[in-house]
N, C-alpha and C positions, 0 to 999 in steps of 0.2 A: 938961484932957482935952476933946476934941471929944466931942460928943454920939454922932458914928458910931462913936468909938473906945470910948467907955465902953459902948455897946450889944454892941461886939464882946467886949469883957472879961466882960460879965455873961452873954453866950450860953456862954463859955469856962468860967467858974465855974459854970454851971448844967449841966455836962456836955454840952455841944452844940458839938465842936469843929467840925463841918461848917458849922453855923449861923454860928460865930464866923469862920471863913475866908470865908464867903460876904458877910458883912457888911463884911470889910476889902477884899474884891475890889471891892465897889460903891462904898466910899468912898476908895479908895487915892489918886486923884489929888488929893484934897483934905487928905491927912495925910501929914505930915513923916516920912520913912523912918525916923530915928532914934525918933520917937515909936512907931511900932508895933513896931519891934524885940522889944522885951522880950515881946511878947504873940505874936510870931511865934515867938520862941526856945521859947516854952513849947509852941507847938503843933507845932514842927518836933521838939521833945523827944518828945512823946507819939506821934508818927507814926514816930518811930524814924531822922528825917533828920538825922543827927548834922552833917552839912556845913551845913545850913541853920541849925541851932540855933547852932553855932560862929559862924557868919557873923552872924548875928543879935547875939549876946552881944556880938561885938567892934564891931559898928556902934553898939550902944547906948553902948558905952563911948567910942568917937571919931567922932562924929557928922559931922564935918567931913573926915574924910580920905577920900582918892579911892579908894585901894585897898579900903578897908572897904566904902563904897558900892558898889565895883564887885562884890567878893566875895558882898554880900548879894543884889544883883541878879542876879549869875550863878546863884547857889544856888536862888533864886526861879524862874528860868525852868527850871533842871533838874528841879524838883520840882512842875513844872505850876502854879505861881502866878505867871504872868509880869503880873499887872496889879499885883502888890507891887512888881516889879522896875523898872517903868518910872519911877516918880517918883525911886529911888534912881539910877538910870542916867542919868536926865536932868540930877540934880544933879552926878553923877561928870563928867560931860562938860562941864558948865558950869565946873567948878573947875579941871578938868585943860587948858581952854583961857584961864583968866583971864590978865589980864596978870601977867607974873612967875613964873608956874607954870611948872614945869621940863617939857620935853618929856616925858621919862620920868618916871614917879610912882612907879616901884618895879616889883618882879616879883612875877607872880601864878605862884607855885610849884606849887599844886595840878595833878597831872597828870590829864587826863581825856581819852577820847578825841576828845572834841570841842575841848577847848581847847588841848593841848598844854601847855608851859611856853614863854612868851614874854613879851616886856617889853609892860607896859601902858601903851600909848600913847593919846593922844586918838582914833586913828583904831580902836583896838582896843576902847574903850569904847563908840564909835558903833556899831561892828559889833553888839555886845551890845545896846544899846539898840534897833537895827533888828529884832533877833531877837525880843527881848520884844514889841515892837507888832505883829510878823508873826504871833505866837503867839495874840494876841488878836485877829487879823484888823484890826486898826487901821491899814491899807494907807496913806490919806491921810496918817494922821501919821507914817508911816515914810519915805513920799515928801518930806514937808515937811523931815524933819531931813537927810534924805540930800541934797536941793538945797541946803539950807541951809549945809552943810558938804562942798560938792562939792571944793573944794580939797584936802581931806584924802584924797579918795578915788584908789583905783587903779582900772583897768578890771575886772579878776577878783579877787574877787567883788564887788566894791564898786558899780560903776556898771552891773553886772549886775543887783544888787539894786535900783537905781533903776528900771532897766527892769521887772522883775517887780513891784515896786510900783506902778508906774505903771498897769500893766496890770490888777492886782486893784482899782484905785481907778477904772478906766475913762478913764485918761488915756491913749488910745492914741497920740495925736499926740507927746506928751512920751516915750511908750516907745520908739517908732520912732526920734525924731530922735537919742535917747543909744545905741540899739540900733547905728544905722548908723554911728556915731561910735567903737564899741568896736574895739580891736583883735582879731584872731584869737583864740579859746580855746585852751587847751593843756590837756592832763592830764584831771583831773576835771571841768573847767568846759566840755568841749565837749559834755557831754550837756545840762546845762542851758542852755547858748547855743542849741543845737538846738531846745529845748523852746519858749523865748520868740520864737524864729525862727518856728516853725509857729504860734503863736498870733497874732503880728503879720500873718502871711500870711492866716490865717483872719479875723481883724478886717478887712482890706481886701478880701476877697472877699464877705465876708456881714457888713457891718457891723451891730451892734445898734441898735436903734432909739432908745433911751435906758436910763436906769440902772433901769429896771422890765423890760427885756426879758430875762428869765430865759433863754427858750429860745435867745435870741441869744448871751448871754454865756456860758452853759454851752457851746455850739459852740465860740467863741472860746477858751475856757481849757482845756477838756477834749478837743475834738475830736469829741465824742459830739453825737448827736442825742436831744434829749429830748421825747417824744411828747405828754405831757399837761401840764396845769398844775392846781393843787388850784383847784376851784371854791370853796373857803371862805376868807373874811378876806384877799381878795386887797389890799385897801385898810384893814386893819387889822394890817399887819404882815407878813402870810405872802409877798406877791408871787409867788404861784404854787407855792410850797413847803409840804409839810406838816409840822405838829409830830408827831402823833400819828395814826395812821392804823391801825383795825380793818379789815384787808382782805376782801374776799370773793370768790368765784368770778366773778362778773359783770365785776369789776376786773381780773381776771387775764385774761378773755376780751378785754375790750376791749383790753387791753395788747398782745394778739396782733396783733388787726385794726389797730391803729395802726402796729405792726411791719411789717404786710404793706405799709400804706401807704407807709411809708419806703422799702422795698426796692423798691416798684414804681415810684416817684418817681426813685428814684437808680439805676434800671437795675441792679440787683443781683439775682440768682436763686441763692441758695444750693444746693448740690448734695446736702447732706445736714445733720442736726442732730446736734450733739455733745452728750451728755448727761454732765451732771456726777453726781455720786456721791450728794449729799444727797437725800432724799426730795423735797422742793419742787421744787428744781432739775429734778428727773427728771421729775417731773409735768408741770411747764412745758413741758419740752422734749419730751415725747410729744405733746404736745396740739399744740405750734408744729409739728411734724412732720406731723402728721395735717392741719392747717390749711394747710399750705403744699404738702403732696403728694409729700414727699421721705422717705426712710429716715432713723432715727435708730439712733445707735449710741454706746456709751460714747467720751467724748473722748478723742482721742490727738493730743499735740501733733505739729503738722508737718501736718496733713491740710488739703489745700487746698480751698476753697470751700465750707468748714464754718461753719455757724451755731452756736456754741456758745450755750446759754441758761441763765441762772442766775435763780432768784428773788430771791436777797439774797445777794451777794458776800459779804459779811462772815459770813454763816452757812456758807459752804461749806469744804471741806478749803483750808487755806492753801497746802499745796503744789500743789494743782489752780491756785489763784488766781494763784500764783507764776509757775506756767507759760504762763500767757495773757499775760504783758506782751508778749512778742515774737510778732507775728503770722505765720503761715502766707500763702501767696499766695491772698487772696480770702477770707480768714477774717475773720468778724464775730462780734462777742460782744454779746449782749442781756442786759440785768438788768431785772427787773420793778420792784424796789423798792431804789433807790439810797439810802444813807443820806449825807445832806451835812455832819452835824456830824462823823462820825467816817467818813471817805470809805475805802471798800475799796482794797486794795492795787494795784488795776488800774482804770481808767477804762473803763466798756462804750462799745462805739460807739452803742448805742442803749440808751435806758432808758424806762420808762414814765412812773416818778415820783420826785421827790426828797422823801424824808421823814427826820425823825430817829428816830421810833420805830414800826415796824410791827409788826402781829400779823398772821401769815399766817393764811388762812381756815382751815387744819388744826389751829392751835394754838390753847390754849386761851384764851378772850377773856371780855370783860366782857359779862355779860348780866343783865337785869333781871326780877325777880319781878313778879307782878300788882299788888303792893303797893309797887312802885318801889324796891325792895331791891336792891342790886347782888349779884350772885353771879359766879363763875367758871363760864362753860360748859365742856363736857368737849371734850378733844382730838379729832380726826377721825383715827382709827387707819386709815383705809383705806390701800391700798398706792399706791402713784406710779401704777400704771395706772389704778386707779380713780378717783383724784382729776383725772387726765388726763381720764377721761371727764366728770367732772363741770365741769371748766372749759370743755370741748367744750359741753356743754350748756347752759351760763350765758346770760344775755343780755348780749350786748357792746354796751351804752350806758353814757354817762359819767354820774356823779351829777351831780344837780340844781345843788346848792349853794345859796348864798345869793343868786345873779342878779346879784352885784356885779362877779364876775369877767369878764375881756375874753372875747368869743367866740373859739373855737378849732376851728373846724370842719376836715373832713380835707382841704379843699381849701388851707387856710392850711399845715397841717404839710405837705402835698404839695409845694406850691410852697417853703417852706423847704427840705426835703431836696433838691428838684431843683437849688436854687442851692448848696448846700454840696456837692452829689455829687462835683464835680470833684477837690475836696481832702480827701474823707471817707476815714477808715480806714486813714490812712497812718501810718507810723511806730510806735515803740512805745506802748503805753498807760499812759501815764505816770499816775502818782496826784498829783492836784492837792488838797493839803490845805484850801486857801481857798475860801468860797463868792463871792468876787470882788465885784465891784460892787453886785450885787443883794442888799440885804439883808433878811433874814427874820428873825422873833422864834424862839426858842429856848426850851426847857426849860433851867433853871438847872441 
């Protein structure tokens, strides 16, 4: 037993299943799938994941069986532990392609919405491996395995996945070459095909500078304009994103000023502000309306030339968010704090910052006593109207940061928005789950 697996067992036996699964995730690529299967079976059983427990037990009993490797990998992906799936699916693919291996290795009979009941071919194993790699945002590896086995692929969805993973890896030339050779999509693949087509058009119109150009890649992948970069830890793994932010009113006001910079540079003048129902979004929306000199009213889908304002879309009414996917003529969506690890259901046309965890200024946050002890601050119970006044009265200046982040003056943001304006805010607001080529550190 390896040191890593032994440690995972110790954590499990000590009553720390979450610590055990974290240890397995970090060490998975160096562990044999059948070797970890008994522990995964116990973890899955404790969590009530019968499918994963059964697949793990079966793999432990038959480690060299393609179907058992596949079923284990599939169940891992379904249960949110894709890192454990990757080695099993790699091995299943290798065995299914080995000389003398039958082209069809059996039937995967467990029906689910995603899998259906289809013959287990090398192409199917490859597709599940790519799914597992995408789940972990391991796009360069997904692209490599798709290119290596291109002879197995059809155009839709297989080579579409090549295009997608090439884009998420920053390989725009590869993505364009494969995309241009695809046949016309049909049925459910029309939407995804149009989505990557828009990405490629944006990459051609406003090419990112390099793989640390967060604003450039955010625009390519989502179509949105990111107005600020985190001034902390740029060269220590954050690359412009925030991990944790205890937000303040100055940041909200500065975000609105940067929004105004984008609107002027792109030649857009909203006729009104659409207010969402949660208190934070309503407060920010009221402040935005005052700053822009336009009326504000509760948001109604289909309103032309409206600027919809959200503080954090993940904290908004899901039905309101779903109604924002398709835009009315001239409609824009602004979000102050966008979660980049659990992306919201729609992508905003403009966002102030990308953050993993944010504490809004009106929420209880961390404070420190004179002795340096941590304590929770009291929530700000003021109305949305009163919070809007506090935002407008705040100082619209960026945080100083650590001095290591690239300069990002208003002129640079305005120039970027002007270059992007011709193709900006068009088409549906697709949710993009991956953080793309620009990597940032995150909480485990």
